C-alpha positions as CSV (number, residue, x, y, z in Angstrom):
1,M,6.6,38.9,23.1
2,V,10.2,38.0,22.4
3,Y,11.1,34.3,21.9
4,R,14.5,32.8,22.0
5,K,15.6,30.7,19.1
6,G,13.9,27.3,19.3
7,E,11.7,28.3,22.2
8,R,8.0,27.5,22.0
9,A,5.2,29.4,23.5
10,V,3.6,27.8,26.6
11,A,0.3,26.2,25.7
12,K,-2.4,27.4,27.9
13,E,-5.6,25.4,28.6
14,I,-8.7,26.2,30.5
15,R,-8.4,24.7,33.9
16,A,-11.3,23.6,35.9
17,Y,-11.8,25.3,39.3
18,T,-11.5,22.5,41.9
19,P,-10.6,22.3,45.6
20,D,-7.0,21.7,44.6
21,H,-6.8,24.8,42.4
22,P,-4.2,27.3,43.8
23,V,-6.8,30.1,43.9
24,A,-9.0,27.8,46.1
25,K,-6.2,27.6,48.6
26,W,-6.0,31.4,48.8
27,I,-9.8,31.7,49.3
28,A,-9.7,29.0,52.0
29,D,-7.0,31.1,53.7
30,G,-9.5,34.0,53.8
31,D,-8.6,36.1,50.8
32,H,-11.1,38.0,48.8
33,W,-12.0,36.2,45.5
34,L,-10.6,39.0,43.3
35,T,-7.4,39.3,45.4
36,A,-6.9,35.5,45.2
37,W,-7.2,35.5,41.4
38,V,-5.1,38.6,40.8
39,G,-2.4,37.3,43.2
40,Q,-2.3,33.7,42.0
41,M,-2.4,34.6,38.3
42,C,0.0,37.6,38.7
43,T,-2.4,39.9,36.9
44,P,-1.7,43.6,37.3
45,W,-4.8,45.9,37.6
46,Q,-3.7,47.6,34.4
47,T,-3.7,44.3,32.5
48,I,-7.2,43.5,33.7
49,T,-8.6,46.7,32.4
50,K,-6.7,46.5,29.1
51,R,-7.6,42.9,28.3
52,T,-11.2,42.9,29.6
53,G,-12.3,46.4,29.1
54,I,-13.6,46.5,32.7
55,S,-12.9,50.0,34.1
56,R,-10.6,50.4,37.1
57,K,-13.5,52.0,38.9
58,R,-15.6,48.9,38.3
59,I,-12.7,46.6,39.4
60,N,-12.6,48.6,42.7
61,E,-16.3,48.0,43.1
62,L,-15.8,44.3,42.5
63,N,-13.0,44.3,45.1
64,D,-15.5,45.9,47.5
65,D,-17.9,43.0,47.1
66,A,-20.0,44.3,44.1
67,E,-21.7,41.4,42.3
68,P,-20.0,40.8,38.9
69,T,-22.3,40.7,35.8
70,P,-22.4,37.7,33.6
71,D,-20.4,39.6,30.9
72,E,-17.7,40.5,33.5
73,L,-17.6,36.8,34.6
74,E,-17.0,35.7,31.0
75,L,-14.3,38.3,30.5
76,L,-12.4,37.5,33.7
77,A,-12.7,33.8,33.2
78,E,-11.2,34.1,29.8
79,L,-8.4,36.2,31.2
80,W,-7.6,33.7,33.9
81,W,-8.1,30.5,31.9
82,V,-11.0,29.2,33.9
83,T,-14.6,28.5,33.1
84,P,-17.2,31.1,34.1
85,E,-18.8,28.5,36.3
86,G,-15.5,27.9,38.1
87,L,-15.0,31.6,38.6
88,R,-18.6,31.9,40.0
89,R,-17.9,28.9,42.3
90,S,-14.8,30.7,43.6
91,I,-16.8,33.8,44.3
92,E,-19.4,31.8,46.2
93,E,-16.7,30.0,48.2
94,A,-15.2,33.4,49.2
95,K,-18.5,34.7,50.4
96,A,-19.1,31.6,52.4
97,N,-15.6,31.8,53.9
98,P,-15.2,35.4,55.2
């Protein structure tokens, strides 16, 4: 990453998944949980596979409502700066709100 002179990196913190989280709004509007996270966090599919090690085939399965494993939840939560519990809650909300 290239920085300009004097520019500081943006500090990232794990953010709790709450009803006012931007992803929660996408899910409330009827989006699939994976689509909501990818869209809100601006994460290309290629970046997901590269940073998590989850294959593109498996991501497609998750997008087709496959149940993520605990390891996959950990990896995706770390990628999107959320707790695994928060990610799980978003998935449950999406299933409850088809």
